PDB file with SEQRES, HELIX, SHEET and CRYST1 records, atoms N, CA, C and O in Angstrom:
SEQRES   1 A   85  MET VAL ASP TYR CYS ALA ASN PRO SER CYS GLY LYS PRO          
SEQRES   2 A   85  LEU HIS TYR LEU ARG GLU GLY THR VAL PHE LEU PHE GLU          
SEQRES   3 A   85  VAL PRO LYS ILE GLU PRO ASP ASP THR GLY GLY LEU GLY          
SEQRES   4 A   85  THR ARG LEU GLU HIS TYR TRP LEU CYS GLY GLN CYS SER          
SEQRES   5 A   85  ALA THR GLN LEU LEU GLU ARG ALA ALA ASP GLY GLU ILE          
SEQRES   6 A   85  ARG MET ALA PRO ARG ARG THR PRO ARG SER GLY ALA LYS          
SEQRES   7 A   85  MET VAL GLU LYS ALA ARG ARG                                  
HELIX    1 AA1 GLY A   49  SER A   52  1                                   4    
HELIX    2 AA2 GLY A   76  ARG A   84  1                                   9    
SHEET    1 AA1 2 THR A  21  PRO A  28  0                                        
SHEET    2 AA1 2 THR A  40  LEU A  47 -1                                        
SHEET    1 AA2 2 GLN A  55  ARG A  59  0                                        
SHEET    2 AA2 2 ILE A  65  PRO A  69 -1                                        
CRYST1    1.000    1.000    1.000  90.00  90.00  90.00 P 1           1          
ATOM      1  N   MET A   1     -12.300 -19.031 -18.736  1.00  0.00           N  
ATOM      2  CA  MET A   1     -12.669 -19.953 -17.677  1.00  0.00           C  
ATOM      3  C   MET A   1     -14.157 -20.267 -17.788  1.00  0.00           C  
ATOM      4  O   MET A   1     -14.978 -19.366 -17.957  1.00  0.00           O  
ATOM      5  N   VAL A   2     -14.493 -21.529 -17.695  1.00  0.00           N  
ATOM      6  CA  VAL A   2     -15.880 -21.978 -17.747  1.00  0.00           C  
ATOM      7  C   VAL A   2     -16.439 -21.964 -16.326  1.00  0.00           C  
ATOM      8  O   VAL A   2     -15.860 -22.574 -15.427  1.00  0.00           O  
ATOM      9  N   ASP A   3     -17.542 -21.282 -16.120  1.00  0.00           N  
ATOM     10  CA  ASP A   3     -18.142 -21.205 -14.787  1.00  0.00           C  
ATOM     11  C   ASP A   3     -19.515 -21.860 -14.701  1.00  0.00           C  
ATOM     12  O   ASP A   3     -19.921 -22.319 -13.633  1.00  0.00           O  
ATOM     13  N   TYR A   4     -20.234 -21.903 -15.832  1.00  0.00           N  
ATOM     14  CA  TYR A   4     -21.608 -22.382 -15.830  1.00  0.00           C  
ATOM     15  C   TYR A   4     -21.875 -23.242 -17.060  1.00  0.00           C  
ATOM     16  O   TYR A   4     -21.139 -23.190 -18.045  1.00  0.00           O  
ATOM     17  N   CYS A   5     -22.941 -24.033 -16.981  1.00  0.00           N  
ATOM     18  CA  CYS A   5     -23.389 -24.830 -18.122  1.00  0.00           C  
ATOM     19  C   CYS A   5     -23.666 -23.891 -19.295  1.00  0.00           C  
ATOM     20  O   CYS A   5     -24.239 -22.816 -19.120  1.00  0.00           O  
ATOM     21  N   ALA A   6     -23.256 -24.306 -20.483  1.00  0.00           N  
ATOM     22  CA  ALA A   6     -23.426 -23.480 -21.678  1.00  0.00           C  
ATOM     23  C   ALA A   6     -24.877 -23.407 -22.147  1.00  0.00           C  
ATOM     24  O   ALA A   6     -25.207 -22.591 -23.007  1.00  0.00           O  
ATOM     25  N   ASN A   7     -25.735 -24.241 -21.597  1.00  0.00           N  
ATOM     26  CA  ASN A   7     -27.147 -24.192 -21.936  1.00  0.00           C  
ATOM     27  C   ASN A   7     -27.756 -22.965 -21.251  1.00  0.00           C  
ATOM     28  O   ASN A   7     -27.817 -22.929 -20.022  1.00  0.00           O  
ATOM     29  N   PRO A   8     -28.207 -21.960 -22.009  1.00  0.00           N  
ATOM     30  CA  PRO A   8     -28.724 -20.741 -21.394  1.00  0.00           C  
ATOM     31  C   PRO A   8     -29.950 -20.968 -20.508  1.00  0.00           C  
ATOM     32  O   PRO A   8     -30.204 -20.172 -19.604  1.00  0.00           O  
ATOM     33  N   SER A   9     -30.707 -22.026 -20.747  1.00  0.00           N  
ATOM     34  CA  SER A   9     -31.875 -22.288 -19.912  1.00  0.00           C  
ATOM     35  C   SER A   9     -31.535 -23.115 -18.674  1.00  0.00           C  
ATOM     36  O   SER A   9     -32.419 -23.407 -17.869  1.00  0.00           O  
ATOM     37  N   CYS A  10     -30.261 -23.500 -18.509  1.00  0.00           N  
ATOM     38  CA  CYS A  10     -29.836 -24.284 -17.351  1.00  0.00           C  
ATOM     39  C   CYS A  10     -29.023 -23.420 -16.389  1.00  0.00           C  
ATOM     40  O   CYS A  10     -29.503 -23.060 -15.314  1.00  0.00           O  
ATOM     41  N   GLY A  11     -27.801 -23.090 -16.774  1.00  0.00           N  
ATOM     42  CA  GLY A  11     -26.963 -22.225 -15.951  1.00  0.00           C  
ATOM     43  C   GLY A  11     -26.396 -22.866 -14.702  1.00  0.00           C  
ATOM     44  O   GLY A  11     -25.984 -22.156 -13.784  1.00  0.00           O  
ATOM     45  N   LYS A  12     -26.362 -24.212 -14.638  1.00  0.00           N  
ATOM     46  CA  LYS A  12     -25.816 -24.895 -13.461  1.00  0.00           C  
ATOM     47  C   LYS A  12     -24.346 -24.510 -13.282  1.00  0.00           C  
ATOM     48  O   LYS A  12     -23.587 -24.530 -14.250  1.00  0.00           O  
ATOM     49  N   PRO A  13     -23.933 -24.159 -12.060  1.00  0.00           N  
ATOM     50  CA  PRO A  13     -22.519 -23.797 -11.860  1.00  0.00           C  
ATOM     51  C   PRO A  13     -21.599 -25.016 -11.951  1.00  0.00           C  
ATOM     52  O   PRO A  13     -21.961 -26.117 -11.537  1.00  0.00           O  
ATOM     53  N   LEU A  14     -20.428 -24.800 -12.489  1.00  0.00           N  
ATOM     54  CA  LEU A  14     -19.424 -25.864 -12.616  1.00  0.00           C  
ATOM     55  C   LEU A  14     -18.620 -25.930 -11.325  1.00  0.00           C  
ATOM     56  O   LEU A  14     -17.955 -24.967 -10.945  1.00  0.00           O  
ATOM     57  N   HIS A  15     -18.689 -27.084 -10.653  1.00  0.00           N  
ATOM     58  CA  HIS A  15     -17.898 -27.300  -9.446  1.00  0.00           C  
ATOM     59  C   HIS A  15     -16.821 -28.351  -9.696  1.00  0.00           C  
ATOM     60  O   HIS A  15     -15.693 -28.217  -9.221  1.00  0.00           O  
ATOM     61  N   TYR A  16     -17.172 -29.390 -10.439  1.00  0.00           N  
ATOM     62  CA  TYR A  16     -16.248 -30.492 -10.723  1.00  0.00           C  
ATOM     63  C   TYR A  16     -16.399 -30.912 -12.176  1.00  0.00           C  
ATOM     64  O   TYR A  16     -17.490 -30.831 -12.740  1.00  0.00           O  
ATOM     65  N   LEU A  17     -15.316 -31.356 -12.777  1.00  0.00           N  
ATOM     66  CA  LEU A  17     -15.371 -31.817 -14.165  1.00  0.00           C  
ATOM     67  C   LEU A  17     -15.733 -33.298 -14.274  1.00  0.00           C  
ATOM     68  O   LEU A  17     -15.663 -33.860 -15.367  1.00  0.00           O  
ATOM     69  N   ARG A  18     -16.110 -33.928 -13.194  1.00  0.00           N  
ATOM     70  CA  ARG A  18     -16.411 -35.349 -13.266  1.00  0.00           C  
ATOM     71  C   ARG A  18     -17.794 -35.633 -13.848  1.00  0.00           C  
ATOM     72  O   ARG A  18     -18.117 -36.793 -14.103  1.00  0.00           O  
ATOM     73  N   GLU A  19     -18.603 -34.628 -14.059  1.00  0.00           N  
ATOM     74  CA  GLU A  19     -19.885 -34.834 -14.717  1.00  0.00           C  
ATOM     75  C   GLU A  19     -20.013 -33.839 -15.860  1.00  0.00           C  
ATOM     76  O   GLU A  19     -19.485 -32.729 -15.791  1.00  0.00           O  
ATOM     77  N   GLY A  20     -20.704 -34.236 -16.891  1.00  0.00           N  
ATOM     78  CA  GLY A  20     -20.898 -33.357 -18.035  1.00  0.00           C  
ATOM     79  C   GLY A  20     -19.842 -33.554 -19.105  1.00  0.00           C  
ATOM     80  O   GLY A  20     -19.063 -34.507 -19.066  1.00  0.00           O  
ATOM     81  N   THR A  21     -19.830 -32.637 -20.062  1.00  0.00           N  
ATOM     82  CA  THR A  21     -18.925 -32.722 -21.203  1.00  0.00           C  
ATOM     83  C   THR A  21     -18.315 -31.356 -21.474  1.00  0.00           C  
ATOM     84  O   THR A  21     -19.015 -30.344 -21.470  1.00  0.00           O  
ATOM     85  N   VAL A  22     -17.008 -31.332 -21.710  1.00  0.00           N  
ATOM     86  CA  VAL A  22     -16.303 -30.100 -22.072  1.00  0.00           C  
ATOM     87  C   VAL A  22     -16.104 -30.104 -23.588  1.00  0.00           C  
ATOM     88  O   VAL A  22     -15.685 -31.108 -24.163  1.00  0.00           O  
ATOM     89  N   PHE A  23     -16.402 -28.992 -24.220  1.00  0.00           N  
ATOM     90  CA  PHE A  23     -16.219 -28.815 -25.656  1.00  0.00           C  
ATOM     91  C   PHE A  23     -15.168 -27.741 -25.877  1.00  0.00           C  
ATOM     92  O   PHE A  23     -15.120 -26.753 -25.144  1.00  0.00           O  
ATOM     93  N   LEU A  24     -14.339 -27.928 -26.873  1.00  0.00           N  
ATOM     94  CA  LEU A  24     -13.271 -26.989 -27.193  1.00  0.00           C  
ATOM     95  C   LEU A  24     -13.463 -26.515 -28.627  1.00  0.00           C  
ATOM     96  O   LEU A  24     -13.542 -27.324 -29.551  1.00  0.00           O  
ATOM     97  N   PHE A  25     -13.538 -25.198 -28.807  1.00  0.00           N  
ATOM     98  CA  PHE A  25     -13.724 -24.618 -30.137  1.00  0.00           C  
ATOM     99  C   PHE A  25     -12.678 -23.547 -30.385  1.00  0.00           C  
ATOM    100  O   PHE A  25     -12.263 -22.836 -29.470  1.00  0.00           O  
ATOM    101  N   GLU A  26     -12.264 -23.446 -31.622  1.00  0.00           N  
ATOM    102  CA  GLU A  26     -11.375 -22.373 -32.052  1.00  0.00           C  
ATOM    103  C   GLU A  26     -12.270 -21.202 -32.463  1.00  0.00           C  
ATOM    104  O   GLU A  26     -13.135 -21.350 -33.326  1.00  0.00           O  
ATOM    105  N   VAL A  27     -12.057 -20.038 -31.840  1.00  0.00           N  
ATOM    106  CA  VAL A  27     -12.875 -18.860 -32.127  1.00  0.00           C  
ATOM    107  C   VAL A  27     -11.969 -17.684 -32.496  1.00  0.00           C  
ATOM    108  O   VAL A  27     -10.817 -17.638 -32.064  1.00  0.00           O  
ATOM    109  N   PRO A  28     -12.472 -16.740 -33.284  1.00  0.00           N  
ATOM    110  CA  PRO A  28     -11.661 -15.581 -33.657  1.00  0.00           C  
ATOM    111  C   PRO A  28     -11.317 -14.725 -32.440  1.00  0.00           C  
ATOM    112  O   PRO A  28     -12.129 -14.574 -31.528  1.00  0.00           O  
ATOM    113  N   LYS A  29     -10.120 -14.174 -32.435  1.00  0.00           N  
ATOM    114  CA  LYS A  29      -9.726 -13.251 -31.367  1.00  0.00           C  
ATOM    115  C   LYS A  29     -10.458 -11.930 -31.547  1.00  0.00           C  
ATOM    116  O   LYS A  29     -10.745 -11.512 -32.668  1.00  0.00           O  
ATOM    117  N   ILE A  30     -10.751 -11.287 -30.439  1.00  0.00           N  
ATOM    118  CA  ILE A  30     -11.449 -10.000 -30.474  1.00  0.00           C  
ATOM    119  C   ILE A  30     -10.451  -8.858 -30.633  1.00  0.00           C  
ATOM    120  O   ILE A  30     -10.717  -7.884 -31.336  1.00  0.00           O  
ATOM    121  N   GLU A  31      -9.293  -8.988 -29.969  1.00  0.00           N  
ATOM    122  CA  GLU A  31      -8.273  -7.942 -30.024  1.00  0.00           C  
ATOM    123  C   GLU A  31      -7.030  -8.477 -30.741  1.00  0.00           C  
ATOM    124  O   GLU A  31      -6.737  -9.670 -30.659  1.00  0.00           O  
ATOM    125  N   PRO A  32      -6.302  -7.610 -31.437  1.00  0.00           N  
ATOM    126  CA  PRO A  32      -5.084  -8.045 -32.127  1.00  0.00           C  
ATOM    127  C   PRO A  32      -4.020  -8.537 -31.143  1.00  0.00           C  
ATOM    128  O   PRO A  32      -3.942  -8.064 -30.010  1.00  0.00           O  
ATOM    129  N   ASP A  33      -3.195  -9.501 -31.596  1.00  0.00           N  
ATOM    130  CA  ASP A  33      -2.091  -9.973 -30.758  1.00  0.00           C  
ATOM    131  C   ASP A  33      -0.871  -9.064 -30.945  1.00  0.00           C  
ATOM    132  O   ASP A  33      -0.985  -8.002 -31.557  1.00  0.00           O  
ATOM    133  N   ASP A  34       0.287  -9.466 -30.428  1.00  0.00           N  
ATOM    134  CA  ASP A  34       1.506  -8.648 -30.498  1.00  0.00           C  
ATOM    135  C   ASP A  34       1.940  -8.335 -31.927  1.00  0.00           C  
ATOM    136  O   ASP A  34       2.575  -7.311 -32.175  1.00  0.00           O  
ATOM    137  N   THR A  35       1.599  -9.215 -32.866  1.00  0.00           N  
ATOM    138  CA  THR A  35       1.994  -8.992 -34.256  1.00  0.00           C  
ATOM    139  C   THR A  35       0.972  -8.159 -35.023  1.00  0.00           C  
ATOM    140  O   THR A  35       1.180  -7.838 -36.193  1.00  0.00           O  
ATOM    141  N   GLY A  36      -0.133  -7.808 -34.362  1.00  0.00           N  
ATOM    142  CA  GLY A  36      -1.152  -6.996 -35.014  1.00  0.00           C  
ATOM    143  C   GLY A  36      -2.230  -7.813 -35.704  1.00  0.00           C  
ATOM    144  O   GLY A  36      -3.208  -7.253 -36.199  1.00  0.00           O  
ATOM    145  N   GLY A  37      -2.066  -9.141 -35.744  1.00  0.00           N  
ATOM    146  CA  GLY A  37      -3.062  -9.997 -36.379  1.00  0.00           C  
ATOM    147  C   GLY A  37      -4.137 -10.417 -35.397  1.00  0.00           C  
ATOM    148  O   GLY A  37      -3.927 -10.410 -34.184  1.00  0.00           O  
ATOM    149  N   LEU A  38      -5.285 -10.780 -35.933  1.00  0.00           N  
ATOM    150  CA  LEU A  38      -6.373 -11.219 -35.072  1.00  0.00           C  
ATOM    151  C   LEU A  38      -6.267 -12.713 -34.766  1.00  0.00           C  
ATOM    152  O   LEU A  38      -6.299 -13.092 -33.595  1.00  0.00           O  
ATOM    153  N   GLY A  39      -6.145 -13.560 -35.763  1.00  0.00           N  
ATOM    154  CA  GLY A  39      -5.982 -14.984 -35.535  1.00  0.00           C  
ATOM    155  C   GLY A  39      -7.152 -15.596 -34.788  1.00  0.00           C  
ATOM    156  O   GLY A  39      -8.272 -15.087 -34.828  1.00  0.00           O  
ATOM    157  N   THR A  40      -6.869 -16.707 -34.101  1.00  0.00           N  
ATOM    158  CA  THR A  40      -7.905 -17.411 -33.348  1.00  0.00           C  
ATOM    159  C   THR A  40      -7.384 -17.784 -31.961  1.00  0.00           C  
ATOM    160  O   THR A  40      -6.187 -17.707 -31.683  1.00  0.00           O  
ATOM    161  N   ARG A  41      -8.305 -18.184 -31.113  1.00  0.00           N  
ATOM    162  CA  ARG A  41      -7.959 -18.663 -29.774  1.00  0.00           C  
ATOM    163  C   ARG A  41      -8.865 -19.849 -29.470  1.00  0.00           C  
ATOM    164  O   ARG A  41      -9.890 -20.039 -30.125  1.00  0.00           O  
ATOM    165  N   LEU A  42      -8.485 -20.647 -28.473  1.00  0.00           N  
ATOM    166  CA  LEU A  42      -9.305 -21.780 -28.062  1.00  0.00           C  
ATOM    167  C   LEU A  42     -10.226 -21.348 -26.929  1.00  0.00           C  
ATOM    168  O   LEU A  42      -9.806 -20.654 -26.003  1.00  0.00           O  
ATOM    169  N   GLU A  43     -11.475 -21.762 -27.013  1.00  0.00           N  
ATOM    170  CA  GLU A  43     -12.438 -21.430 -25.972  1.00  0.00           C  
ATOM    171  C   GLU A  43     -13.132 -22.708 -25.516  1.00  0.00           C  
ATOM    172  O   GLU A  43     -13.523 -23.540 -26.336  1.00  0.00           O  
ATOM    173  N   HIS A  44     -13.282 -22.856 -24.203  1.00  0.00           N  
ATOM    174  CA  HIS A  44     -13.901 -24.031 -23.607  1.00  0.00           C  
ATOM    175  C   HIS A  44     -15.356 -23.743 -23.262  1.00  0.00           C  
ATOM    176  O   HIS A  44     -15.699 -22.656 -22.796  1.00  0.00           O  
ATOM    177  N   TYR A  45     -16.203 -24.741 -23.503  1.00  0.00           N  
ATOM    178  CA  TYR A  45     -17.613 -24.681 -23.135  1.00  0.00           C  
ATOM    179  C   TYR A  45     -17.925 -25.969 -22.389  1.00  0.00           C  
ATOM    180  O   TYR A  45     -17.339 -27.009 -22.686  1.00  0.00           O  
ATOM    181  N   TRP A  46     -18.842 -25.917 -21.420  1.00  0.00           N  
ATOM    182  CA  TRP A  46     -19.197 -27.083 -20.635  1.00  0.00           C  
ATOM    183  C   TRP A  46     -20.701 -27.247 -20.599  1.00  0.00           C  
ATOM    184  O   TRP A  46     -21.433 -26.281 -20.381  1.00  0.00           O  
ATOM    185  N   LEU A  47     -21.164 -28.472 -20.814  1.00  0.00           N  
ATOM    186  CA  LEU A  47     -22.563 -28.813 -20.597  1.00  0.00           C  
ATOM    187  C   LEU A  47     -22.619 -29.731 -19.394  1.00  0.00           C  
ATOM    188  O   LEU A  47     -21.867 -30.703 -19.325  1.00  0.00           O  
ATOM    189  N   CYS A  48     -23.497 -29.443 -18.443  1.00  0.00           N  
ATOM    190  CA  CYS A  48     -23.624 -30.276 -17.243  1.00  0.00           C  
ATOM    191  C   CYS A  48     -24.082 -31.683 -17.648  1.00  0.00           C  
ATOM    192  O   CYS A  48     -24.462 -31.908 -18.797  1.00  0.00           O  
ATOM    193  N   GLY A  49     -24.045 -32.611 -16.718  1.00  0.00           N  
ATOM    194  CA  GLY A  49     -24.410 -33.993 -17.000  1.00  0.00           C  
ATOM    195  C   GLY A  49     -25.816 -34.140 -17.538  1.00  0.00           C  
ATOM    196  O   GLY A  49     -26.049 -34.900 -18.478  1.00  0.00           O  
ATOM    197  N   GLN A  50     -26.757 -33.418 -16.948  1.00  0.00           N  
ATOM    198  CA  GLN A  50     -28.143 -33.516 -17.387  1.00  0.00           C  
ATOM    199  C   GLN A  50     -28.314 -32.988 -18.813  1.00  0.00           C  
ATOM    200  O   GLN A  50     -28.991 -33.615 -19.628  1.00  0.00           O  
ATOM    201  N   CYS A  51     -27.710 -31.847 -19.115  1.00  0.00           N  
ATOM    202  CA  CYS A  51     -27.839 -31.266 -20.457  1.00  0.00           C  
ATOM    203  C   CYS A  51     -27.063 -32.076 -21.500  1.00  0.00           C  
ATOM    204  O   CYS A  51     -27.537 -32.258 -22.622  1.00  0.00           O  
ATOM    205  N   SER A  52     -25.877 -32.560 -21.134  1.00  0.00           N  
ATOM    206  CA  SER A  52     -25.068 -33.289 -22.117  1.00  0.00           C  
ATOM    207  C   SER A  52     -25.621 -34.678 -22.403  1.00  0.00           C  
ATOM    208  O   SER A  52     -25.188 -35.323 -23.358  1.00  0.00           O  
ATOM    209  N   ALA A  53     -26.571 -35.155 -21.597  1.00  0.00           N  
ATOM    210  CA  ALA A  53     -27.197 -36.446 -21.876  1.00  0.00           C  
ATOM    211  C   ALA A  53     -28.057 -36.379 -23.134  1.00  0.00           C  
ATOM    212  O   ALA A  53     -28.233 -37.388 -23.816  1.00  0.00           O  
ATOM    213  N   THR A  54     -28.595 -35.197 -23.447  1.00  0.00           N  
ATOM    214  CA  THR A  54     -29.492 -35.072 -24.600  1.00  0.00           C  
ATOM    215  C   THR A  54     -29.042 -34.024 -25.614  1.00  0.00           C  
ATOM    216  O   THR A  54     -29.589 -33.964 -26.716  1.00  0.00           O  
ATOM    217  N   GLN A  55     -28.048 -33.191 -25.260  1.00  0.00           N  
ATOM    218  CA  GLN A  55     -27.607 -32.091 -26.130  1.00  0.00           C  
ATOM    219  C   GLN A  55     -26.099 -32.158 -26.352  1.00  0.00           C  
ATOM    220  O   GLN A  55     -25.380 -32.824 -25.607  1.00  0.00           O  
ATOM    221  N   LEU A  56     -25.638 -31.472 -27.369  1.00  0.00           N  
ATOM    222  CA  LEU A  56     -24.211 -31.265 -27.585  1.00  0.00           C  
ATOM    223  C   LEU A  56     -24.029 -29.872 -28.146  1.00  0.00           C  
ATOM    224  O   LEU A  56     -25.004 -29.210 -28.501  1.00  0.00           O  
ATOM    225  N   LEU A  57     -22.797 -29.425 -28.228  1.00  0.00           N  
ATOM    226  CA  LEU A  57     -22.491 -28.125 -28.821  1.00  0.00           C  
ATOM    227  C   LEU A  57     -21.834 -28.351 -30.158  1.00  0.00           C  
ATOM    228  O   LEU A  57     -21.051 -29.288 -30.317  1.00  0.00           O  
ATOM    229  N   GLU A  58     -22.141 -27.504 -31.124  1.00  0.00           N  
ATOM    230  CA  GLU A  58     -21.548 -27.608 -32.455  1.00  0.00           C  
ATOM    231  C   GLU A  58     -21.389 -26.209 -33.038  1.00  0.00           C  
ATOM    232  O   GLU A  58     -22.014 -25.251 -32.583  1.00  0.00           O  
ATOM    233  N   ARG A  59     -20.541 -26.118 -34.051  1.00  0.00           N  
ATOM    234  CA  ARG A  59     -20.368 -24.844 -34.754  1.00  0.00           C  
ATOM    235  C   ARG A  59     -21.340 -24.827 -35.933  1.00  0.00           C  
ATOM    236  O   ARG A  59     -21.342 -25.736 -36.763  1.00  0.00           O  
ATOM    237  N   ALA A  60     -22.159 -23.790 -35.995  1.00  0.00           N  
ATOM    238  CA  ALA A  60     -23.112 -23.623 -37.092  1.00  0.00           C  
ATOM    239  C   ALA A  60     -22.391 -23.126 -38.339  1.00  0.00           C  
ATOM    240  O   ALA A  60     -21.226 -22.734 -38.275  1.00  0.00           O  
ATOM    241  N   ALA A  61     -23.078 -23.143 -39.458  1.00  0.00           N  
ATOM    242  CA  ALA A  61     -22.491 -22.694 -40.723  1.00  0.00           C  
ATOM    243  C   ALA A  61     -22.030 -21.241 -40.657  1.00  0.00           C  
ATOM    244  O   ALA A  61     -21.077 -20.862 -41.336  1.00  0.00           O  
ATOM    245  N   ASP A  62     -22.699 -20.428 -39.845  1.00  0.00           N  
ATOM    246  CA  ASP A  62     -22.318 -19.017 -39.715  1.00  0.00           C  
ATOM    247  C   ASP A  62     -21.177 -18.805 -38.714  1.00  0.00           C  
ATOM    248  O   ASP A  62     -20.770 -17.668 -38.472  1.00  0.00           O  
ATOM    249  N   GLY A  63     -20.657 -19.902 -38.126  1.00  0.00           N  
ATOM    250  CA  GLY A  63     -19.531 -19.807 -37.204  1.00  0.00           C  
ATOM    251  C   GLY A  63     -19.926 -19.712 -35.737  1.00  0.00           C  
ATOM    252  O   GLY A  63     -19.067 -19.798 -34.860  1.00  0.00           O  
ATOM    253  N   GLU A  64     -21.212 -19.538 -35.461  1.00  0.00           N  
ATOM    254  CA  GLU A  64     -21.692 -19.442 -34.077  1.00  0.00           C  
ATOM    255  C   GLU A  64     -21.673 -20.821 -33.424  1.00  0.00           C  
ATOM    256  O   GLU A  64     -21.864 -21.837 -34.092  1.00  0.00           O  
ATOM    257  N   ILE A  65     -21.439 -20.845 -32.108  1.00  0.00           N  
ATOM    258  CA  ILE A  65     -21.513 -22.081 -31.339  1.00  0.00           C  
ATOM    259  C   ILE A  65     -22.960 -22.226 -30.880  1.00  0.00           C  
ATOM    260  O   ILE A  65     -23.524 -21.303 -30.292  1.00  0.00           O  
ATOM    261  N   ARG A  66     -23.563 -23.393 -31.149  1.00  0.00           N  
ATOM    262  CA  ARG A  66     -24.963 -23.582 -30.791  1.00  0.00           C  
ATOM    263  C   ARG A  66     -25.186 -24.968 -30.199  1.00  0.00           C  
ATOM    264  O   ARG A  66     -24.376 -25.876 -30.383  1.00  0.00           O  
ATOM    265  N   MET A  67     -26.297 -25.112 -29.488  1.00  0.00           N  
ATOM    266  CA  MET A  67     -26.686 -26.404 -28.951  1.00  0.00           C  
ATOM    267  C   MET A  67     -27.442 -27.173 -30.012  1.00  0.00           C  
ATOM    268  O   MET A  67     -28.164 -26.589 -30.819  1.00  0.00           O  
ATOM    269  N   ALA A  68     -27.274 -28.495 -30.008  1.00  0.00           N  
ATOM    270  CA  ALA A  68     -27.980 -29.368 -30.941  1.00  0.00           C  
ATOM    271  C   ALA A  68     -28.337 -30.648 -30.200  1.00  0.00           C  
ATOM    272  O   ALA A  68     -27.620 -31.057 -29.287  1.00  0.00           O  
ATOM    273  N   PRO A  69     -29.436 -31.282 -30.584  1.00  0.00           N  
ATOM    274  CA  PRO A  69     -29.806 -32.528 -29.907  1.00  0.00           C  
ATOM    275  C   PRO A  69     -28.852 -33.661 -30.281  1.00  0.00           C  
ATOM    276  O   PRO A  69     -28.383 -33.740 -31.416  1.00  0.00           O  
ATOM    277  N   ARG A  70     -28.572 -34.528 -29.326  1.00  0.00           N  
ATOM    278  CA  ARG A  70     -27.802 -35.736 -29.610  1.00  0.00           C  
ATOM    279  C   ARG A  70     -28.689 -36.680 -30.408  1.00  0.00           C  
ATOM    280  O   ARG A  70     -29.902 -36.718 -30.201  1.00  0.00           O  
ATOM    281  N   ARG A  71     -28.100 -37.429 -31.302  1.00  0.00           N  
ATOM    282  CA  ARG A  71     -28.890 -38.389 -32.085  1.00  0.00           C  
ATOM    283  C   ARG A  71     -29.357 -39.539 -31.215  1.00  0.00           C  
ATOM    284  O   ARG A  71     -30.484 -40.013 -31.359  1.00  0.00           O  
ATOM    285  N   THR A  72     -28.493 -39.992 -30.307  1.00  0.00           N  
ATOM    286  CA  THR A  72     -28.871 -41.038 -29.360  1.00  0.00           C  
ATOM    287  C   THR A  72     -28.570 -40.515 -27.964  1.00  0.00           C  
ATOM    288  O   THR A  72     -27.411 -40.238 -27.654  1.00  0.00           O  
ATOM    289  N   PRO A  73     -29.581 -40.371 -27.113  1.00  0.00           N  
ATOM    290  CA  PRO A  73     -29.345 -39.859 -25.762  1.00  0.00           C  
ATOM    291  C   PRO A  73     -28.381 -40.745 -24.981  1.00  0.00           C  
ATOM    292  O   PRO A  73     -28.377 -41.967 -25.128  1.00  0.00           O  
ATOM    293  N   ARG A  74     -27.573 -40.108 -24.157  1.00  0.00           N  
ATOM    294  CA  ARG A  74     -26.623 -40.828 -23.312  1.00  0.00           C  
ATOM    295  C   ARG A  74     -27.233 -40.983 -21.929  1.00  0.00           C  
ATOM    296  O   ARG A  74     -27.885 -40.068 -21.426  1.00  0.00           O  
ATOM    297  N   SER A  75     -27.021 -42.136 -21.318  1.00  0.00           N  
ATOM    298  CA  SER A  75     -27.494 -42.299 -19.938  1.00  0.00           C  
ATOM    299  C   SER A  75     -26.378 -41.898 -18.998  1.00  0.00           C  
ATOM    300  O   SER A  75     -25.203 -41.992 -19.353  1.00  0.00           O  
ATOM    301  N   GLY A  76     -26.731 -41.450 -17.804  1.00  0.00           N  
ATOM    302  CA  GLY A  76     -25.747 -41.038 -16.812  1.00  0.00           C  
ATOM    303  C   GLY A  76     -24.784 -42.157 -16.466  1.00  0.00           C  
ATOM    304  O   GLY A  76     -23.595 -41.904 -16.274  1.00  0.00           O  
ATOM    305  N   ALA A  77     -25.271 -43.394 -16.381  1.00  0.00           N  
ATOM    306  CA  ALA A  77     -24.415 -44.527 -16.027  1.00  0.00           C  
ATOM    307  C   ALA A  77     -23.349 -44.758 -17.089  1.00  0.00           C  
ATOM    308  O   ALA A  77     -22.194 -45.028 -16.758  1.00  0.00           O  
ATOM    309  N   LYS A  78     -23.719 -44.655 -18.350  1.00  0.00           N  
ATOM    310  CA  LYS A  78     -22.744 -44.866 -19.416  1.00  0.00           C  
ATOM    311  C   LYS A  78     -21.690 -43.765 -19.419  1.00  0.00           C  
ATOM    312  O   LYS A  78     -20.523 -44.023 -19.711  1.00  0.00           O  
ATOM    313  N   MET A  79     -22.099 -42.531 -19.093  1.00  0.00           N  
ATOM    314  CA  MET A  79     -21.146 -41.430 -19.074  1.00  0.00           C  
ATOM    315  C   MET A  79     -20.115 -41.643 -17.988  1.00  0.00           C  
ATOM    316  O   MET A  79     -18.934 -41.373 -18.204  1.00  0.00           O  
ATOM    317  N   VAL A  80     -20.528 -42.120 -16.828  1.00  0.00           N  
ATOM    318  CA  VAL A  80     -19.587 -42.378 -15.731  1.00  0.00           C  
ATOM    319  C   VAL A  80     -18.639 -43.499 -16.119  1.00  0.00           C  
ATOM    320  O   VAL A  80     -17.442 -43.414 -15.844  1.00  0.00           O  
ATOM    321  N   GLU A  81     -19.154 -44.556 -16.757  1.00  0.00           N  
ATOM    322  CA  GLU A  81     -18.308 -45.654 -17.201  1.00  0.00           C  
ATOM    323  C   GLU A  81     -17.222 -45.163 -18.154  1.00  0.00           C  
ATOM    324  O   GLU A  81     -16.056 -45.524 -17.997  1.00  0.00           O  
ATOM    325  N   LYS A  82     -17.581 -44.362 -19.121  1.00  0.00           N  
ATOM    326  CA  LYS A  82     -16.626 -43.865 -20.103  1.00  0.00           C  
ATOM    327  C   LYS A  82     -15.578 -42.981 -19.436  1.00  0.00           C  
ATOM    328  O   LYS A  82     -14.413 -43.003 -19.833  1.00  0.00           O  
ATOM    329  N   ALA A  83     -15.968 -42.216 -18.443  1.00  0.00           N  
ATOM    330  CA  ALA A  83     -15.026 -41.326 -17.779  1.00  0.00           C  
ATOM    331  C   ALA A  83     -13.990 -42.105 -16.981  1.00  0.00           C  
ATOM    332  O   ALA A  83     -12.872 -41.624 -16.800  1.00  0.00           O  
ATOM    333  N   ARG A  84     -14.332 -43.287 -16.503  1.00  0.00           N  
ATOM    334  CA  ARG A  84     -13.418 -44.076 -15.693  1.00  0.00           C  
ATOM    335  C   ARG A  84     -12.415 -44.847 -16.523  1.00  0.00           C  
ATOM    336  O   ARG A  84     -11.387 -45.265 -15.989  1.00  0.00           O  
ATOM    337  N   ARG A  85     -12.662 -45.051 -17.786  1.00  0.00           N  
ATOM    338  CA  ARG A  85     -11.751 -45.832 -18.644  1.00  0.00           C  
ATOM    339  C   ARG A  85     -10.492 -45.100 -18.950  1.00  0.00           C  
ATOM    340  O   ARG A  85      -9.630 -45.622 -19.657  1.00  0.00           O  
TER     341      ARG A  85                                                      
END                                                                             
């Protein structure tokens, strides 16, 4: 469950999904499943509207999830427009 913005310097609590961006990544399981294999699971990350206007989340070469700058900043108005379509 996502509770806060994934930006460690922000930490804004998640109340509604109508602002910001949700990212979905496949990550390795920590504990074995019923068959004894580790496999992977899906994990959700959220960046609040302010953080997602200039940042995004990506998987680094070492497999870690990290923040990266957006190439073109998004404005809040454009994000709301896209969400309504």
